[in-house]
C-alpha positions as CSV (number, residue, x, y, z in Angstrom):
1,X,86.8,123.5,-35.5
2,X,86.2,121.8,-38.7
3,X,86.1,117.9,-38.1
4,X,88.3,115.7,-39.0
5,X,87.4,111.5,-39.7
6,X,89.6,110.1,-38.1
7,X,91.0,106.5,-39.6
8,X,90.9,103.8,-37.2
9,X,94.1,102.0,-36.1
10,X,93.8,98.5,-36.7
11,X,96.3,97.5,-34.2
12,X,93.7,99.0,-31.2
13,X,92.4,97.0,-28.9
14,X,88.7,96.3,-29.9
15,X,89.0,97.6,-33.2
16,X,87.6,94.3,-34.1
17,X,84.6,95.0,-32.3
18,X,83.1,97.5,-34.7
19,X,84.2,96.2,-38.0
20,X,81.4,94.0,-39.8
21,X,83.8,92.0,-41.0
22,X,85.4,89.0,-39.6
23,X,89.1,88.9,-38.6
24,X,89.6,85.7,-39.6
25,X,90.8,85.2,-43.0
26,X,88.5,84.0,-45.1
27,X,89.7,80.8,-45.9
28,X,89.7,79.8,-42.0
29,X,86.0,81.0,-42.2
30,X,85.5,78.7,-44.8
31,X,87.1,76.2,-43.1
32,X,85.1,76.2,-40.2
33,X,81.6,76.5,-42.2
34,X,82.7,73.2,-43.8
35,X,83.6,71.5,-40.2
36,X,80.2,72.5,-39.0
37,X,78.7,71.2,-41.8
38,X,80.8,67.3,-41.3
39,X,79.6,67.9,-37.9
40,X,75.9,68.2,-38.9
41,X,76.2,65.7,-41.3
42,X,77.5,63.2,-39.1
43,X,75.4,63.5,-36.3
44,X,72.5,63.7,-38.8
45,X,73.5,60.3,-39.9
46,X,74.1,58.9,-36.5
47,X,70.2,59.8,-35.8
48,X,69.0,58.4,-39.1
49,X,70.7,54.7,-38.3
50,X,69.3,55.1,-34.5
51,X,65.8,55.5,-35.7
52,X,65.9,52.9,-38.2
53,X,67.2,50.8,-35.9
54,X,64.4,51.9,-33.4
55,X,62.0,51.3,-36.5
56,X,63.4,47.6,-37.8
57,X,63.3,46.5,-33.8
58,X,59.6,47.9,-34.0
59,X,58.6,45.6,-37.2
60,X,60.4,42.9,-35.7
61,X,57.4,43.2,-32.6
62,X,54.5,44.3,-34.6
63,X,55.4,41.0,-37.1
64,X,55.4,38.3,-33.9
65,X,52.5,39.6,-32.3
66,X,50.5,39.6,-35.8
67,X,51.8,36.0,-36.1
68,X,50.6,35.0,-32.7
69,X,47.5,36.7,-33.6
70,X,46.8,34.2,-36.3
71,X,48.0,31.5,-34.3
72,X,44.9,32.7,-31.7
73,X,42.3,32.9,-34.8
74,X,43.5,29.2,-36.1
75,X,42.8,28.3,-32.1
76,X,39.3,29.5,-32.0
77,X,38.2,28.8,-35.5
78,X,39.2,25.1,-34.4
79,X,37.0,25.5,-31.0
80,X,34.1,26.8,-33.0
81,X,34.0,24.1,-35.0
82,X,33.8,21.5,-32.2
83,X,31.2,23.6,-30.4
84,X,28.7,23.7,-33.8
85,X,29.9,20.0,-34.1
86,X,28.6,19.2,-30.7
87,X,25.0,21.5,-30.8
88,X,24.3,19.5,-34.3
89,X,24.9,16.0,-32.4
90,X,23.0,17.7,-29.2
91,X,19.9,18.9,-31.9
92,X,20.1,15.6,-33.7
93,X,19.4,14.0,-30.2
94,X,16.7,16.3,-28.8
95,X,14.9,16.7,-32.7
96,X,13.2,13.4,-32.3
97,X,11.4,14.4,-29.6
98,X,9.8,17.4,-30.4
């Protein structure tokens, strides 16, 4: 008995399982792709804004720390100058004794 190719019935259940093309019309498939792209760009935008805000907050903390460090250096320099002047004062007191 010769085998006759059987044409699949598009109305049969499970027909689209074996098809390589999507049963969704191309216009709806393209709309779904655009929706996915919009969701991706929205999520990416939100993530960039959040990361940018966190970086600004971190930068403010770094600037505050550097300002406090600058104040500490100024105080240390002033204390060092006082110690230096006390040292020379005491040295000048005991220098004639040597």
